[in-house]
Each structure stands twice: as C-alpha cells, then as structure tokens.
C-alpha positions as a Markdown table, in Angstrom:
| # | Residue | x | y | z |
|---|---|---|---|---|
| 1 | Met | 0.0 | 0.0 | 0.0 |
| 2 | Leu | 1.3 | 3.4 | -0.9 |
| 3 | Thr | 2.2 | 5.4 | 2.2 |
| 4 | Thr | 4.4 | 8.3 | 3.2 |
| 5 | Lys | 6.9 | 6.9 | 5.7 |
| 6 | Arg | 8.6 | 10.1 | 6.8 |
| 7 | Tyr | 10.2 | 13.4 | 5.7 |
| 8 | Asp | 14.0 | 13.2 | 5.7 |
| 9 | Tyr | 17.2 | 15.0 | 4.9 |
| 10 | Val | 19.4 | 12.7 | 2.8 |
| 11 | Leu | 22.7 | 12.8 | 0.9 |
| 12 | Phe | 22.3 | 13.9 | -2.7 |
| 13 | Glu | 24.3 | 10.9 | -3.9 |
| 14 | Gln | 21.8 | 8.5 | -2.2 |
| 15 | Ile | 19.1 | 9.5 | -4.7 |
| 16 | Asn | 19.1 | 7.2 | -7.7 |
| 17 | Ile | 17.0 | 6.8 | -10.9 |
| 18 | His | 15.0 | 3.6 | -11.2 |
| 19 | Pro | 14.9 | 2.2 | -14.8 |
| 20 | Cys | 11.1 | 1.8 | -14.6 |
| 21 | Ile | 10.4 | 5.3 | -13.1 |
| 22 | Ser | 11.1 | 8.4 | -15.3 |
| 23 | Asn | 10.0 | 11.9 | -16.2 |
| 24 | His | 7.6 | 11.0 | -19.0 |
| 25 | Arg | 7.5 | 14.5 | -20.6 |
| 26 | Gly | 11.3 | 14.8 | -21.0 |
| 27 | Leu | 13.5 | 17.4 | -19.3 |
| 28 | Asn | 13.0 | 21.0 | -20.3 |
| 29 | Asp | 16.3 | 22.8 | -20.1 |
| 30 | Arg | 14.7 | 26.2 | -19.6 |
| 31 | Lys | 12.7 | 24.8 | -16.7 |
| 32 | Val | 15.8 | 23.2 | -15.1 |
| 33 | Ser | 17.6 | 26.6 | -15.4 |
| 34 | His | 14.6 | 28.4 | -13.8 |
| 35 | Tyr | 14.6 | 25.9 | -10.9 |
| 36 | Ala | 18.3 | 26.2 | -10.5 |
| 37 | Asp | 18.1 | 30.0 | -10.1 |
| 38 | Asp | 15.1 | 29.8 | -7.8 |
| 39 | Ile | 16.6 | 27.1 | -5.5 |
| 40 | Leu | 20.0 | 28.8 | -5.3 |
| 41 | Lys | 18.2 | 32.0 | -4.2 |
| 42 | Asn | 15.4 | 30.6 | -2.0 |
| 43 | Gly | 16.3 | 27.0 | -1.2 |
| 44 | Leu | 14.4 | 23.8 | -2.0 |
| 45 | Leu | 10.9 | 24.9 | -1.0 |
| 46 | Glu | 9.2 | 21.6 | -1.9 |
| 47 | Pro | 10.9 | 18.2 | -1.0 |
| 48 | Leu | 11.6 | 15.7 | -3.7 |
| 49 | Ile | 9.6 | 12.5 | -3.5 |
| 50 | Val | 11.6 | 9.3 | -3.2 |
| 51 | Trp | 10.9 | 5.6 | -2.8 |
| 52 | Glu | 12.9 | 3.8 | -0.2 |
| 53 | Arg | 13.0 | 0.3 | -1.6 |
| 54 | Lys | 15.2 | -0.8 | 1.2 |
| 55 | Ala | 16.9 | 1.0 | 4.1 |
| 56 | Gly | 19.1 | 3.8 | 2.8 |
| 57 | Glu | 18.3 | 3.1 | -0.9 |
| 58 | Phe | 16.3 | 5.9 | -2.5 |
| 59 | Phe | 14.8 | 6.1 | -6.0 |
| 60 | Leu | 13.4 | 9.4 | -7.3 |
| 61 | Val | 9.6 | 9.4 | -7.9 |
| 62 | Gly | 8.8 | 13.1 | -8.2 |
| 63 | Gly | 10.9 | 16.1 | -8.8 |
| 64 | Phe | 13.1 | 15.3 | -11.9 |
| 65 | His | 13.6 | 18.9 | -13.0 |
| 66 | Arg | 14.4 | 20.0 | -9.4 |
| 67 | Leu | 16.9 | 17.2 | -9.0 |
| 68 | Asn | 18.7 | 18.2 | -12.2 |
| 69 | Ala | 18.6 | 21.8 | -11.1 |
| 70 | Ile | 20.3 | 20.9 | -7.9 |
| 71 | Arg | 22.9 | 18.8 | -9.8 |
| 72 | Arg | 23.6 | 21.9 | -12.0 |
| 73 | Ile | 24.0 | 24.0 | -8.9 |
| 74 | Arg | 26.4 | 21.5 | -7.4 |
| 75 | Glu | 28.5 | 21.5 | -10.5 |
| 76 | Lys | 29.2 | 25.2 | -10.1 |
| 77 | Asn | 29.2 | 25.4 | -6.3 |
| 78 | Ala | 31.2 | 22.8 | -4.4 |
| 79 | Gly | 29.6 | 21.7 | -1.2 |
| 80 | Tyr | 26.1 | 23.1 | -2.0 |
| 81 | Phe | 23.2 | 20.9 | -1.3 |
| 82 | Asp | 25.1 | 17.9 | -0.1 |
| 83 | Arg | 21.9 | 16.9 | 1.6 |
| 84 | Ile | 18.4 | 17.7 | 0.4 |
| 85 | Asp | 14.8 | 17.5 | 1.7 |
| 86 | Val | 12.8 | 14.5 | 0.6 |
| 87 | Arg | 9.4 | 12.9 | 1.3 |
| 88 | Val | 10.0 | 9.2 | 1.7 |
| 89 | Val | 7.2 | 6.9 | 0.4 |
| 90 | Asp | 6.8 | 3.2 | 0.6 |
| 91 | Gly | 4.8 | 0.7 | -1.6 |
| 92 | Glu | 5.1 | -1.7 | -4.5 |
| 93 | Leu | 6.8 | -0.8 | -7.8 |
| 94 | Asp | 3.5 | -0.5 | -9.6 |
| 95 | Glu | 2.3 | 2.0 | -7.0 |
| 96 | Met | 5.5 | 4.1 | -7.5 |
| 97 | Gln | 5.1 | 4.0 | -11.2 |
| 98 | Ala | 1.4 | 5.1 | -10.8 |
| 99 | Leu | 2.4 | 7.9 | -8.4 |
| 100 | Asn | 5.1 | 9.1 | -10.8 |
| 101 | Leu | 2.5 | 9.3 | -13.6 |
| 102 | Lys | 0.0 | 11.0 | -11.4 |
| 103 | Leu | 2.6 | 13.7 | -10.3 |
| 104 | Asn | 3.4 | 14.2 | -14.0 |
| 105 | Ala | -0.3 | 14.8 | -14.8 |
| 106 | Asp | -1.2 | 16.8 | -11.7 |
| 107 | Arg | 0.2 | 20.1 | -12.9 |
| 108 | Leu | -1.6 | 23.4 | -13.2 |
| 109 | Asp | -1.4 | 23.1 | -17.0 |
| 110 | Ala | -2.5 | 19.5 | -17.1 |
| 111 | Lys | -4.7 | 18.3 | -19.9 |
| 112 | Ile | -6.9 | 15.2 | -19.9 |
| 113 | Ser | -4.5 | 13.5 | -22.3 |
| 114 | Asp | -1.8 | 13.8 | -19.6 |
| 115 | Tyr | -3.8 | 11.3 | -17.6 |
| 116 | Phe | -4.1 | 8.7 | -20.4 |
| 117 | Asp | -0.8 | 6.9 | -19.6 |
| 118 | Ala | -1.4 | 6.9 | -15.9 |
| 119 | Val | -4.9 | 5.4 | -16.2 |
| 120 | Ile | -3.9 | 2.8 | -18.9 |
| 121 | Phe | -0.9 | 1.8 | -16.8 |
| 122 | Met | -2.9 | 1.3 | -13.7 |
| 123 | Asn | -5.7 | -0.6 | -15.5 |
| 124 | Asn | -3.1 | -2.9 | -17.1 |
| 125 | Ala | -1.6 | -3.4 | -13.6 |
| 126 | Asn | -5.1 | -4.8 | -12.6 |
| 127 | Trp | -6.1 | -1.8 | -10.5 |
| 128 | Ser | -9.9 | -1.6 | -10.1 |
| 129 | Lys | -11.6 | 1.4 | -11.6 |
| 130 | Glu | -12.6 | 2.4 | -8.1 |
| 131 | Arg | -9.0 | 2.4 | -7.0 |
| 132 | Ile | -7.8 | 4.3 | -10.0 |
| 133 | Ala | -10.6 | 6.9 | -9.5 |
| 134 | Asp | -9.7 | 7.3 | -5.8 |
| 135 | Phe | -6.0 | 7.5 | -6.5 |
| 136 | Leu | -6.4 | 10.2 | -9.2 |
| 137 | Asp | -9.3 | 12.0 | -7.4 |
| 138 | Lys | -11.5 | 11.5 | -10.5 |
| 139 | Thr | -14.9 | 9.9 | -11.1 |
| 140 | Ile | -15.4 | 6.3 | -12.2 |
| 141 | Pro | -17.2 | 7.3 | -15.5 |
| 142 | Trp | -14.2 | 9.6 | -16.3 |
| 143 | Ile | -11.8 | 6.7 | -15.8 |
| 144 | Glu | -14.0 | 4.3 | -17.8 |
| 145 | Asp | -14.0 | 6.7 | -20.8 |
| 146 | Ile | -10.2 | 6.8 | -20.9 |
| 147 | Ile | -9.9 | 3.0 | -20.6 |
| 148 | His | -12.4 | 2.6 | -23.3 |
| 149 | Phe | -11.3 | 5.1 | -25.9 |
| 150 | Ala | -7.6 | 6.1 | -25.2 |
| 151 | Pro | -5.7 | 2.9 | -25.9 |
| 152 | Gly | -6.7 | 2.7 | -29.6 |
| 153 | Met | -6.9 | 6.5 | -30.2 |
| 154 | Asp | -5.3 | 7.8 | -33.4 |
| 155 | Ser | -2.2 | 9.8 | -32.5 |
| 156 | Arg | -3.5 | 12.7 | -34.7 |
| 157 | Leu | -6.6 | 13.0 | -32.5 |
| 158 | Arg | -4.5 | 13.1 | -29.3 |
| 159 | Lys | -2.4 | 15.8 | -30.8 |
| 160 | Met | -5.5 | 17.9 | -31.7 |
| 161 | Leu | -6.8 | 17.3 | -28.2 |
| 162 | Asp | -3.5 | 18.4 | -26.7 |
| 163 | Glu | -3.5 | 21.6 | -28.9 |
| 164 | Gly | -7.0 | 22.5 | -27.9 |
| 165 | Lys | -8.4 | 22.0 | -31.4 |
| 166 | Leu | -10.8 | 19.3 | -30.3 |
| 167 | Ser | -12.8 | 18.7 | -27.2 |
| 168 | Trp | -12.7 | 15.4 | -25.3 |
| 169 | Asn | -16.4 | 14.8 | -26.2 |
| 170 | Arg | -15.6 | 15.3 | -29.9 |
| 171 | Val | -12.6 | 12.9 | -29.7 |
| 172 | Lys | -14.8 | 10.3 | -27.9 |
| 173 | Ala | -17.4 | 10.6 | -30.7 |
| 174 | Val | -14.8 | 9.9 | -33.3 |
| 175 | Cys | -13.4 | 7.0 | -31.3 |
| 176 | Arg | -16.9 | 5.6 | -30.8 |
| 177 | Lys | -17.5 | 5.6 | -34.6 |
| 178 | Val | -14.2 | 3.8 | -35.1 |
| 179 | Leu | -15.1 | 1.1 | -32.6 |
| 180 | Glu | -18.6 | 0.7 | -34.2 |
| 181 | Ala | -17.2 | 0.6 | -37.8 |
| 182 | Asp | -17.4 | -2.6 | -39.9 |
| 183 | Pro | -14.2 | -4.8 | -39.7 |
| 184 | Gly | -11.6 | -3.3 | -42.1 |
| 185 | Lys | -13.3 | 0.1 | -42.2 |
| 186 | Glu | -11.7 | 1.5 | -39.0 |
| 187 | Arg | -8.9 | 3.4 | -40.8 |
| 188 | Glu | -11.3 | 4.8 | -43.3 |
| 189 | Val | -13.5 | 6.2 | -40.5 |
| 190 | Val | -10.5 | 7.8 | -38.9 |
| 191 | Glu | -9.2 | 9.3 | -42.1 |
| 192 | Asp | -12.7 | 10.8 | -42.9 |
| 193 | Ala | -13.0 | 12.3 | -39.4 |
| 194 | Val | -9.5 | 13.8 | -39.5 |
| 195 | Ala | -10.0 | 15.2 | -42.9 |
| 196 | Glu | -13.3 | 16.8 | -41.8 |
| 197 | Ile | -11.7 | 18.3 | -38.7 |
| 198 | Glu | -8.7 | 19.7 | -40.6 |
| 199 | Ala | -11.0 | 21.2 | -43.2 |
| 200 | Gly | -12.7 | 23.2 | -40.4 |
| 201 | Pro | -16.3 | 24.0 | -39.9 |
| 202 | Gln | -18.4 | 24.1 | -43.0 |
| 203 | Pro | -20.7 | 27.1 | -43.7 |
| 204 | Ala | -24.3 | 26.5 | -42.7 |
| 205 | Pro | -26.6 | 26.1 | -45.7 |
| 206 | Arg | -28.5 | 29.2 | -46.7 |
| 207 | Arg | -31.9 | 29.3 | -44.9 |
| 208 | Leu | -34.4 | 29.4 | -47.7 |
| 209 | Leu | -37.5 | 29.8 | -45.5 |
| 210 | Ser | -38.2 | 30.9 | -42.0 |
| 211 | Ile | -41.4 | 30.1 | -40.0 |
| 212 | Arg | -42.1 | 33.8 | -39.9 |
| 213 | Lys | -41.8 | 34.3 | -43.6 |
| 214 | Ala | -43.8 | 31.1 | -44.3 |
| 215 | Ala | -46.6 | 32.3 | -42.0 |
| 216 | Ser | -46.6 | 35.7 | -43.7 |
| 217 | Thr | -46.7 | 34.2 | -47.2 |
| 218 | Val | -49.5 | 31.8 | -46.5 |
| 219 | Ser | -51.5 | 34.5 | -44.8 |
| 220 | Lys | -51.3 | 36.6 | -47.9 |
| 221 | Leu | -52.2 | 33.7 | -50.2 |
| 222 | Ile | -55.3 | 32.9 | -48.0 |
| 223 | Glu | -56.3 | 36.6 | -48.0 |
| 224 | Lys | -56.0 | 36.6 | -51.8 |
| 225 | Ser | -57.7 | 33.2 | -52.3 |
| 226 | Pro | -59.7 | 32.2 | -49.2 |
| 227 | Lys | -60.9 | 28.9 | -50.7 |
| 228 | Thr | -57.4 | 27.7 | -51.5 |
| 229 | Arg | -56.9 | 24.0 | -50.4 |
| 230 | Tyr | -53.7 | 22.0 | -50.2 |
| 231 | Ser | -53.5 | 18.3 | -50.5 |
| 232 | Ile | -50.2 | 17.0 | -49.1 |
| 233 | Ser | -48.5 | 13.7 | -48.4 |
| 234 | Gly | -46.2 | 12.7 | -45.5 |
| 235 | Glu | -43.2 | 13.3 | -47.8 |
| 236 | Asp | -44.5 | 16.8 | -48.6 |
| 237 | Leu | -44.8 | 17.6 | -44.9 |
| 238 | Leu | -41.4 | 16.3 | -44.1 |
| 239 | Ser | -39.9 | 18.4 | -46.9 |
| 240 | Leu | -41.6 | 21.5 | -45.6 |
| 241 | Leu | -40.3 | 20.9 | -42.1 |
| 242 | Leu | -36.7 | 20.3 | -43.2 |
| 243 | Val | -36.7 | 23.4 | -45.3 |
| 244 | Leu | -38.1 | 25.4 | -42.4 |
| 245 | Gln | -35.5 | 23.9 | -40.1 |
| 246 | Gly | -32.8 | 25.2 | -42.4 |
| 247 | Lys | -30.5 | 22.2 | -42.4 |
| 248 | Asn | -30.3 | 18.6 | -43.5 |
| 249 | Tyr | -32.5 | 19.3 | -46.5 |
| 250 | Glu | -31.7 | 18.5 | -50.1 |
| 251 | Glu | -32.7 | 20.1 | -53.4 |
| 252 | Thr | -35.4 | 17.5 | -53.9 |
| 253 | His | -37.1 | 18.7 | -50.7 |
| 254 | Val | -37.0 | 22.3 | -51.9 |
| 255 | Glu | -38.5 | 21.3 | -55.3 |
| 256 | Arg | -41.3 | 19.4 | -53.5 |
| 257 | Val | -42.2 | 22.4 | -51.4 |
| 258 | Arg | -42.2 | 24.6 | -54.5 |
| 259 | Lys | -44.6 | 22.2 | -56.2 |
| 260 | Val | -47.0 | 21.6 | -53.3 |
| 261 | Phe | -46.9 | 25.2 | -51.9 |
| 262 | Pro | -46.6 | 27.6 | -54.8 |
| 263 | Gly | -45.1 | 30.9 | -53.9 |
| 264 | Leu | -43.8 | 29.7 | -50.5 |
| 265 | Val | -40.2 | 29.4 | -51.6 |
| 266 | Glu | -38.6 | 31.7 | -54.1 |
C-alpha cells in the first residue's frame, strides 16, 4: 500500500534513478535553469519524493527537474546541497510508477491527455476502476471513458486534443465511430474524421424559408384566395419541415415544397 513513511534530509548521492520510473514528458532545459536560479536563491521549498525500496536506498519518484537543477548548482558550487529534503514513500513498484505518472499529470497546466498513460498503466496493472478513480481523485465514468477510448486512439486525434483543437467529447465521438465501424473500415472512418476536422467547420446552408416568412406568405395567399386548399403527403410535410428547419435538407425537398406550396419558396 502506498504510504508516506517520513520526511527526511538525505545525501544527494543517495538518490538514484530507477529504470522503470522516469520523467515522462522529458526534461525541459529552460525549466531546469529556472529551478536552479530559484533554488539557489530561495532554497528547495518543496521536497523531492523518493521511494525507499530498502533502508538507505532511494529512488526518485517526483521532482526530476528540481533534482537536475540541484545537480547543475552543485557542478558550479562545491559543497552546495550535499543533503536535500525528501518525502520518503513506501509501496510496491507499480504504485511508485502510478504515483510518478500522477505527479506528471497533476500540474496546473495538465490536460486530460496527460492522464491517459497513468490510467492505462494502472488498468493494465489490474487496479480496479474504483481504486484508480480514488488515486487520481476522479470519477469512475471519467476513468471508464479513458480506458475505453484512449488505448486505440489515433495519434492525430490526441495531438489535436493536446493543442485544444478538439474537445474530449468530440474525440470520444470519433473513437466511438471507429469502434462501431465494420471490420476493415476503421482506418477509413479515422481518415474521414481527421479530414473533416482539418477542413474546419463548413458554412451552414442558406436558410431558404423561416417560419415567420412562411406564415406571412401563407397569410397573404389565403387573403388573396380564401378557398385555396392544399393536398399533401407525408413526404410533402417532411420536406416542408426540413426546409423550415434550415439544415439537412436536399434540393429534392425544396422542389417538393415549391410544387406543393406555390409561392412559398422563391
């Protein structure tokens, strides 16, 4: 079970990098430099998080940029930060990996896609959805959506999601279409969706007839010919409703309205 054992003050050389625990976004040199300047001026205000696998053996779980900032400081200033503040945690390796992923996602600028790797990892490690939701402080439906849609998501959709070009709901809708596609048609569905998204929103069709205009026109026709009668079919009525709605109609609907209701559509 993941627990915090204690807060400690350990030798810098005691903190190691575990081969299965890393900084998933890669080190940002500008961020390292910023931390180095800040730590040199104000000290290490937030302790690093380390896993004590056995007594005196520490592996870094959270604080990769700060650790590298301190290393940079030590290279230029002998004797600085021989010891550093740490939060010592205990648990199994999969819990350390999950905590590492969570810390990577729990930033102020985090996007939902930052949680994908964490959720998928924990699900593959046989964590229950309830446990994952509790660990990440999220809802179970939120976790279920990621488990259902993220593993097979096209990389272009994830990139558009990261860049704010698509909402999570829009991405889920595309992923749902892919999952429901006929065997062998999945790639075609993705290509069509990406092409539509990259093309941008299409202009709405010109509204040929509004309810207000229709009412006014019919009123004038009745005033002119009070005994006028209309005989219409279900298809005629549907065509009229689609044209009034202003979308999803075709030219055949417009022609039907023109024929059945003369003078209603120009």
